[in-house]
Residue frames relative to the residue before (quaternion, step in Angstrom):
aa qw qx qy qz dx dy dz
X 1.0000 0.0000 0.0000 0.0000 0.00 0.00 0.00
X 0.6433 0.5169 -0.3219 0.4641 3.61 0.91 -0.88
X 0.6293 0.5435 -0.3299 0.4470 3.55 1.05 -0.83
X 0.6415 0.5140 -0.3302 0.4640 3.63 0.99 -0.75
X 0.6363 0.5192 -0.3262 0.4682 3.62 0.99 -0.79
X 0.6389 0.5095 -0.3306 0.4721 3.56 1.03 -0.76
X 0.6377 0.5168 -0.3285 0.4672 3.59 1.01 -0.72
X 0.6066 0.5294 -0.3480 0.4803 3.61 1.07 -0.71
X 0.6612 0.5028 -0.3053 0.4656 3.60 0.89 -0.92
X 0.6395 0.5120 -0.3276 0.4706 3.63 0.99 -0.76
X 0.6500 0.5056 -0.3170 0.4705 3.58 0.96 -0.84
X 0.6396 0.5135 -0.3240 0.4714 3.58 1.02 -0.77
X 0.6295 0.5357 -0.3337 0.4532 3.57 0.99 -0.83
X 0.6247 0.5347 -0.3298 0.4637 3.58 1.00 -0.81
X 0.6778 0.4851 -0.2782 0.4774 3.60 0.92 -0.94
X 0.6476 0.5095 -0.3289 0.4614 3.57 0.92 -0.85
X 0.6385 0.5077 -0.3316 0.4740 3.61 0.98 -0.74
X 0.6429 0.5116 -0.3195 0.4720 3.59 0.95 -0.82
X 0.6379 0.5112 -0.3344 0.4690 3.61 0.90 -0.83
X 0.6537 0.5186 -0.3141 0.4529 3.60 0.87 -0.93
X 0.6773 0.5000 -0.2859 0.4577 3.57 0.97 -0.89
X 0.6718 0.4912 -0.3042 0.4635 3.59 0.97 -0.82
X 0.6201 0.5462 -0.3609 0.4323 3.59 1.02 -0.63
X 0.5484 0.5963 -0.3973 0.4311 3.59 1.17 -0.42
X 0.5767 0.5831 -0.3702 0.4364 3.61 1.08 -0.66
X 0.7365 0.4025 -0.2182 0.4979 3.58 1.04 -0.73
X 0.6176 -0.5985 0.3350 0.3849 3.56 1.23 0.27
X 0.5177 0.6128 -0.3998 0.4435 3.55 1.35 0.39
X 0.4982 -0.6604 0.4593 0.3237 3.59 -0.91 0.82
X 0.6208 -0.5547 0.4053 0.3777 3.58 -1.19 0.57
X 0.6398 0.5325 -0.3544 0.4260 3.60 0.98 -0.72
X 0.6199 0.5078 -0.3505 0.4848 3.63 1.03 -0.65
X 0.6546 0.5161 -0.3077 0.4588 3.54 0.98 -0.81
X 0.6211 0.5317 -0.3359 0.4676 3.58 1.08 -0.75
X 0.6601 0.4999 -0.3213 0.4594 3.56 0.90 -0.87
X 0.6319 0.5090 -0.3410 0.4747 3.59 0.96 -0.77
X 0.6533 0.5251 -0.3192 0.4421 3.58 0.92 -0.86
X 0.6347 0.5136 -0.3302 0.4737 3.60 0.97 -0.83
X 0.6819 0.4677 -0.3008 0.4752 3.61 0.89 -0.85
X 0.5925 0.5901 -0.3546 0.4183 3.57 1.06 -0.75
X 0.7762 0.3281 -0.1758 0.5090 3.58 0.97 -0.88
X 0.4463 0.6890 -0.4636 0.3333 3.59 1.24 0.02
X 0.4255 -0.7272 0.4943 0.2139 3.50 -1.02 0.89
X 0.7792 0.0952 -0.0672 0.6158 3.56 1.28 -0.31
X 0.6810 -0.4830 0.3347 0.4369 3.64 -1.17 0.37
X 0.2173 -0.7864 0.5699 0.0981 3.57 -1.06 0.76
X 0.3912 -0.6803 0.5668 0.2509 3.54 -1.19 0.65
X 0.6905 -0.4459 0.3481 0.4508 3.57 -1.29 0.14
X 0.6437 0.5323 -0.3150 0.4506 3.56 1.00 -0.87
X 0.6306 0.5317 -0.3219 0.4648 3.59 1.00 -0.84
X 0.6705 0.4940 -0.2860 0.4739 3.54 0.92 -0.98
X 0.6255 0.5597 -0.3284 0.4332 3.56 0.93 -0.93
X 0.6766 0.4991 -0.2842 0.4609 3.52 0.94 -0.88
X 0.6645 0.5224 -0.2862 0.4513 3.55 1.07 -0.79
X 0.7832 0.3361 -0.1601 0.4980 3.61 0.93 -0.90
X 0.3392 -0.7714 0.4784 0.2470 3.60 1.28 -0.07
X 0.4435 0.6298 -0.4852 0.4139 3.55 0.81 1.14
X 0.5847 -0.5486 0.4403 0.4040 3.56 -1.24 0.27
X 0.6249 -0.5548 0.3969 0.3798 3.53 -1.21 0.52
X 0.6183 0.5450 -0.3348 0.4567 3.58 1.07 -0.74
X 0.6538 0.5033 -0.3068 0.4744 3.61 0.95 -0.85
X 0.6459 0.5082 -0.3127 0.4762 3.54 0.99 -0.86
X 0.6527 0.5236 -0.3105 0.4510 3.57 0.94 -0.88
X 0.6567 0.4903 -0.3098 0.4820 3.62 0.95 -0.82
X 0.6417 0.5213 -0.3146 0.4664 3.56 0.98 -0.82
X 0.6442 0.5311 -0.3137 0.4523 3.55 0.98 -0.86
X 0.6030 0.5588 -0.3435 0.4540 3.55 1.05 -0.83
X 0.6616 0.5052 -0.2962 0.4682 3.57 0.92 -0.92
X 0.6797 0.4843 -0.2871 0.4703 3.56 0.91 -0.89
X 0.6299 0.5225 -0.3285 0.4715 3.59 1.05 -0.68
X 0.6377 0.5407 -0.3266 0.4409 3.60 0.99 -0.86
X 0.7436 0.3754 -0.2286 0.5039 3.57 1.01 -0.74
X 0.4420 -0.7356 0.4076 0.3123 3.53 1.39 0.17
X 0.3789 0.7124 -0.5009 0.3131 3.59 1.11 0.65
X 0.7401 0.2250 -0.1349 0.6192 3.52 1.34 -0.40
X 0.2008 -0.7720 0.5969 0.0858 3.52 -1.10 0.77
X 0.3649 -0.7000 0.5693 0.2297 3.57 -1.00 0.83
X 0.0382 -0.8087 0.5869 -0.0083 3.57 -0.88 0.96
X 0.4413 -0.6546 0.5428 0.2865 3.53 -1.24 0.44
X 0.1289 -0.7737 0.6175 0.0586 3.52 -1.02 0.86
X 0.4861 -0.7075 0.4386 0.2660 3.56 -0.55 1.23
X 0.8325 0.2215 -0.1858 0.4726 3.51 -0.96 0.96
X 0.7168 0.3711 -0.2438 0.5376 3.61 1.25 0.08
X 0.3603 -0.7623 0.5028 0.1905 3.57 -0.81 0.99
X 0.5600 0.6077 -0.3828 0.4130 3.58 1.24 -0.37
X 0.5018 -0.5938 0.5239 0.3479 3.55 -1.27 0.49
X 0.1250 -0.7631 0.6309 0.0639 3.51 -1.18 0.73
X 0.2218 -0.7953 0.5606 0.0633 3.55 -1.14 0.65
X 0.0872 -0.7456 0.6576 0.0635 3.48 -1.32 0.61
X 0.4840 -0.6671 0.4891 0.2853 3.53 -1.18 0.55
X 0.4055 -0.6108 0.6083 0.3040 3.57 -1.21 0.58
X 0.2326 -0.8324 0.4930 0.0995 3.57 -0.46 1.17
X 0.5549 0.5850 -0.3974 0.4380 3.58 1.27 -0.04
X 0.3163 -0.7887 0.4994 0.1692 3.57 -0.19 1.28
X 0.6251 0.5459 -0.3345 0.4466 3.54 1.04 -0.76
X 0.6481 0.5050 -0.3028 0.4831 3.55 0.94 -0.87
X 0.6315 0.5267 -0.3246 0.4674 3.59 0.99 -0.85
X 0.6612 0.5072 -0.3118 0.4564 3.57 0.85 -0.94
X 0.6663 0.5030 -0.3128 0.4529 3.58 0.84 -0.93
X 0.6610 0.5095 -0.3150 0.4520 3.59 0.85 -0.90
X 0.6747 0.5012 -0.2709 0.4693 3.54 0.93 -0.97
X 0.7008 0.4823 -0.2738 0.4487 3.54 0.77 -1.07
X 0.6504 0.5055 -0.3159 0.4708 3.60 0.91 -0.88
X 0.6362 0.5182 -0.3361 0.4623 3.62 0.92 -0.80
X 0.6802 0.4875 -0.2951 0.4611 3.60 0.88 -0.85
X 0.6265 0.5262 -0.3383 0.4649 3.58 1.01 -0.77
X 0.6804 0.4864 -0.2897 0.4654 3.58 0.92 -0.88
X 0.6229 0.5136 -0.3449 0.4788 3.60 1.02 -0.67
X 0.6440 0.5286 -0.3256 0.4471 3.57 0.90 -0.88
X 0.6703 0.5025 -0.2931 0.4608 3.57 0.88 -0.99
X 0.6511 0.5347 -0.3111 0.4397 3.54 0.91 -0.93
X 0.6620 0.5075 -0.3077 0.4578 3.58 0.87 -0.90
X 0.7060 0.4673 -0.2674 0.4601 3.55 0.79 -1.03
X 0.6669 0.5018 -0.3170 0.4504 3.60 0.93 -0.81
X 0.6231 0.5152 -0.3506 0.4727 3.62 1.03 -0.63
X 0.6527 0.4935 -0.3157 0.4805 3.57 0.98 -0.82
X 0.6163 0.5611 -0.3202 0.4503 3.55 1.07 -0.84
X 0.6576 0.5207 -0.3043 0.4515 3.59 0.97 -0.90
X 0.6691 0.4753 -0.2922 0.4909 3.59 1.14 -0.65
X 0.7276 0.4672 -0.2437 0.4393 3.56 0.85 -0.97
X 0.6323 0.5987 -0.3435 0.3517 3.59 0.92 -0.89
X 0.6630 0.4931 -0.3318 0.4552 3.67 0.77 -0.81
X 0.6383 0.5273 -0.3245 0.4574 3.56 0.99 -0.83
X 0.6891 0.4758 -0.2756 0.4721 3.53 0.87 -1.00
X 0.6291 0.5283 -0.3424 0.4560 3.62 0.97 -0.74
X 0.6460 0.5225 -0.3130 0.4602 3.56 0.96 -0.89
X 0.6937 0.4675 -0.2843 0.4684 3.58 0.84 -0.97
X 0.6587 0.5298 -0.3193 0.4283 3.61 0.96 -0.85
X 0.7631 0.3440 -0.2086 0.5058 3.63 1.10 -0.52
X 0.8024 0.3413 -0.1599 0.4627 3.61 1.00 -0.64
X 0.5419 0.6407 -0.4156 0.3509 3.60 1.13 -0.31
X 0.3810 -0.7062 0.5502 0.2309 3.53 -1.16 0.69
X 0.6048 0.5352 -0.3497 0.4749 3.53 1.33 -0.18
X 0.4067 -0.7553 0.4681 0.2121 3.57 -0.43 1.30
X 0.6688 0.4897 -0.3221 0.4574 3.62 0.88 -0.84
X 0.6287 0.5210 -0.3349 0.4702 3.63 1.06 -0.68
X 0.6317 0.5214 -0.3291 0.4700 3.60 0.97 -0.84
X 0.6687 0.4960 -0.3085 0.4601 3.61 0.86 -0.93
X 0.6616 0.4966 -0.3146 0.4656 3.61 0.92 -0.91
X 0.6551 0.5090 -0.3186 0.4585 3.62 0.94 -0.85
X 0.6468 0.5070 -0.3298 0.4645 3.63 0.95 -0.80
X 0.6431 0.5062 -0.3282 0.4717 3.61 0.99 -0.81
X 0.6659 0.4904 -0.3173 0.4642 3.59 0.92 -0.83
X 0.6075 0.5398 -0.3501 0.4659 3.63 1.05 -0.66
X 0.6434 0.5074 -0.3224 0.4740 3.55 0.97 -0.83
X 0.6382 0.5140 -0.3243 0.4727 3.62 0.98 -0.79
X 0.6426 0.5165 -0.3261 0.4626 3.59 0.96 -0.82
X 0.6586 0.4979 -0.3131 0.4693 3.60 0.94 -0.86
X 0.6319 0.5201 -0.3394 0.4637 3.60 1.00 -0.74
X 0.6472 0.5173 -0.3311 0.4516 3.61 0.98 -0.77
X 0.6112 0.5640 -0.3616 0.4215 3.56 1.04 -0.68
X 0.6489 0.4944 -0.3369 0.4701 3.62 0.96 -0.74
X 0.6092 0.5364 -0.3525 0.4657 3.60 1.08 -0.65
X 0.6939 0.4691 -0.2828 0.4675 3.60 0.86 -0.92
X 0.5792 0.5381 -0.3838 0.4771 3.62 1.11 -0.48
X 0.6533 0.5053 -0.3146 0.4678 3.56 0.99 -0.87
X 0.6716 0.4948 -0.3204 0.4489 3.61 0.86 -0.86
X 0.6395 0.5119 -0.3396 0.4623 3.59 1.04 -0.63
X 0.6069 0.5247 -0.3497 0.4839 3.59 1.07 -0.69
X 0.6329 0.5205 -0.3200 0.4756 3.59 1.00 -0.85
X 0.6597 0.5081 -0.3077 0.4604 3.60 0.84 -0.99
X 0.6706 0.4937 -0.3054 0.4618 3.61 0.90 -0.90
X 0.6860 0.4782 -0.2950 0.4623 3.57 0.93 -0.83
X 0.5849 0.5406 -0.3638 0.4830 3.58 1.20 -0.46
X 0.6943 0.4927 -0.2706 0.4494 3.57 0.88 -0.98
X 0.7720 0.3704 -0.2042 0.4745 3.55 0.86 -0.94
X 0.5603 -0.6577 0.3571 0.3549 3.56 1.30 0.07
X 0.4166 0.7254 -0.4645 0.2907 3.62 1.24 -0.04
X 0.5734 0.6163 -0.3720 0.3913 3.60 1.10 -0.67
X 0.6568 0.5494 -0.3154 0.4089 3.56 1.09 -0.70
X 0.4811 0.6178 -0.4450 0.4347 3.58 1.30 0.02
X 0.7510 0.3790 -0.1828 0.5089 3.55 1.08 -0.82
X 0.7650 0.1585 -0.0704 0.6202 3.56 1.20 -0.69
X 0.1416 -0.8363 0.5212 0.0942 3.59 0.31 1.20
X 0.5376 -0.5775 0.5076 0.3462 3.53 -1.26 0.62
X 0.4625 -0.6467 0.5185 0.3148 3.54 -1.11 0.62
X 0.4552 -0.6596 0.5205 0.2946 3.52 -1.09 0.72
X 0.5114 -0.6377 0.4856 0.3097 3.56 -1.14 0.76
X 0.3752 -0.6924 0.5674 0.2405 3.50 -1.08 0.81
X 0.4103 -0.7141 0.5130 0.2421 3.55 -1.09 0.74
């Protein structure tokens, strides 16, 4: 019986390693992925100390990683009766995790570009209409056209993000039904 439990732990370790490696694809560090994997397979909520012991990281590193996981809603803070420490559980719905993560990244991307656009556009408009340098006017007009093209892209990404969040996307790409 003990041998079977050890095999279960080995299988979990394989999956936790795979989760950590796949999270790198999304720009998340392997240690954050490892923490998520440990919580994913945890049978009950875990404290920071419990997690620290499982992943062999410092408490500060675990705390920073947990903050990242909480921001993307991949982990949820829960109350555990009789314990004053915070405890955490993993959101086990990978599709929900993907949507939360992807939507957050789309919104961050749009925000960064739109702020830069707000700064660059007036400068380019001024140069495109008032500059005495013909090559500068042409370059500014081309850059303005590029900025305008990017706005239509970001409008599309926001529609995509909204449809992911509100579930409209599933009219076109239905979720697969769970097999019994």
